[in-house]
Phi, psi and omega in degrees: 000130183286155179242163178288298181238131166264113185263119180267125175247117182274167189291346177247029182230047193263055179237140176290349173268008176310121184299339177294338181269353180296130179076014181296133179245107183301337181278341186238339187246167178216145180258141175236127172231138189227130167267100185257124180300332179297333180288330176281337182259350177306315160236158187284079195291142172303140179304321182292327177295314178299314182296320180300311181299312185293318180295315179297320178297315182294321177296318181293318178300321178296323177294319178296317180294327178295338175283347186089016180271136181286125182232124167271108180247114184262109183276149176305132179085355182243012176211161188268003192269123180282329185238162174298317183300320179295320179292320178298315182299315180296323180292326177295317178298319184289319188256344179049056183287157174287338179187163174260144176233131181205146171286150176312127179288169178265016183213131181302320180303316182288325177296320177295322179296322178294315178298319181295321179294317178299318179293318182297318185265357184063039188241131177294136177243111178273105181264100187274138180303142183277102184279000173300324184275153181279346178232124177286163177300320180293319180295322178295320178300320178295319179295316184291325180055227181253023179297137176284322180238135181247135180246126182300323184300320178295316178297316182300316179295320177297322178293319178302314181294312185296318184263002177054054179253129182051048178240142169246095187067237180264001184251151178291144178302136180079001175083003179216152183278333195217123180255027186302324182296338179272355190243032185233022186278147173273172183279330191085179187296334183284350180076189186286345183074201181293135182237144172292144181290139174289141179294142178233139182244110184298127181302131176272189184299320179297313182294320178299321177295320177296315180301320177295320179297316181295317179298324181287315189270338185229051186295333183268355180290155184288163172091170183240153173252003188296329183253017185298120180205033183282153174293134183235003176227165177296321179300316176300314184297320178295322175296319179296319178297312181299318180295320179297310183298321183284319193251332188238335178303318180302330179259005187292316194295304191306317187245032184291342179261357186278159181223153180207142183306133175055030180226081192285329195257326178049230180257015184290157190286325184062025183264351183302319178301315180293321178295316186285340171273354181074023173285337173240149174262134182300332180296318181287330177292313178299315181297319180296320180292315180295320178299323179297320178293313183294336177271003179076021184261353179205143181288152183300317179302322178293315183292316179296318180298321179289313181297326178300325178294325185271304184283327182267284190296315184299314180292320181296315182299319178297320180299314182288330177302307184287332179290326190252003177279147003272002185299326182300318181292341182257354188293144179203070187307318183266359181068033182282136185225000184295141177286165177294137170300149182300332183289351172300336182258357183231334187079007183275079177221153179281349175286108188296325180298314179291321179298315179298313184295314185285320177296320175300316179298316180292326179288318191241346188068027187215143165205149182277175195298323181286324175300318181291314186283309193258356173253286184285316179297316178301313179299317182300319178292312183297325182276355178073035179284150180302125179302324181292321178293319181292317178298321177297321178296312179300321179292329184282323198259354183249135184294336181268008190280118166232144193300326183300332180261325186285315185297311179298322179295324181276301185292323183270310186276305187284319190254351181054029185291335180266013174072021175089035179299327179217021172231143187276350179194164170292135179271085180240152179205155176274179176299340179298324178295315180296321177298319182291324187262003184205179169250018183299322187291337182290341179247031188248154176285345184246161178247126182292346182267000182250132185263334182222160178095175186295338179268356184293136177291122179302325179297316181293314180300312181293329177297309182293326176294320177299313179298320181297315182290329185245023185301320183297315179295315184292330181295339179276355182255115182303333181283352183250355186297321179294327179298327186277343184303311179298325178297319181294335180276350178287143174286163179295328178295316178298317182292322179295319179295321179295317179298317181296317180293320179298320179297320179294320177299313183297330179279349183226043185300326181296341185264359184290000000 
């Protein structure tokens, strides 16, 4: 029997406010949700990433069914379809709908697949704007206009004004728009001290079944499921939000860029997975943080820094992703082509900063923004790794990874692969930065203060080599002139030795 609308719900659209569900008629329409093995293999996904998506999807489907809504839910191993497109096509044949309805996906590849399916079958595809975000794709395009370079800070201020967030009348709360300078402190020798525990959600029967499924179907995929305790329902996500605002937001700001051995979570929110699956609405997250400040429960620099990530960076990144696709996925400003070292998948390297970061990632499917940007991302840029390979790795290994957020952060922010479309300079640093912001260097085989020889920190050597190779380009950027001063003071003999050592490192990345 044919249906009016076949409504497709994707794995990162798990909200009852999903616009694809607006106007749903249980008597005339049908919902389709698919666990497609191809989505886990599109990139070599971390087991915890696969489990998070599948568990959240199954819980959401159960909620829809509890409403009495008809749901075709295709479980992994119980249907023959390798890809989402194949499952969609088969469902169209089975139900003969008058049209498909779906919310805008979070990935350009899937949007193209939907358009292709509609053309192939001669079927209308209603692609509804994603109202989860505070800025639509069209609104961002209007804001961006014909600018060659986009700056997040300008966008963020416009968003603050428009949505009246952290505003006192027409002025920013506290008299300034950005408290970033207050939020960059390291811990010092004493480390972070006592930390509030990160919330953990004990796997229920559905999640336990998912964990077994992932172990069965993806045994060779990277990562561990031993510590899996992420929120997989809206109720869980609301508890996680409340716990963050109550227990960790007050300490979030000052040390949000700091890192410490075997301490993965610190004061970070851990809300990105729930936000990116749409279990949380960004409006309620922003409101909860601002309310905490206005009630005197959290300092303004911490609250502003956190809200800037949600209202500013998150919305901005989505805008530039859709504005610049597909060119963003193909960009390679520096022409870097080296493959990933094998230790990206194991953490088996003598560089303690990389070992700490990657092992943490494999254990939890999580690392905070500075670990991603200034440890692994920084190394990838300095070592000349392929932007496409690095972007694929980041998309694979983090539980919060959806391409609209991961690709711009990697290709644009970490790797400068798009030539600075929305970043004012390449974000590169020597081992001295990692030493200042962490205790990683104290347990390392290398020294961040040495540029050549067996004790030289590869990050430092590759950093100075990067500056040397790109000095002419960097010299035209006022934000990079201070970086070049120490390089200019090096003798030609020192620079030649540094170049030679960097070339040897680049030829033996697997051995570092």
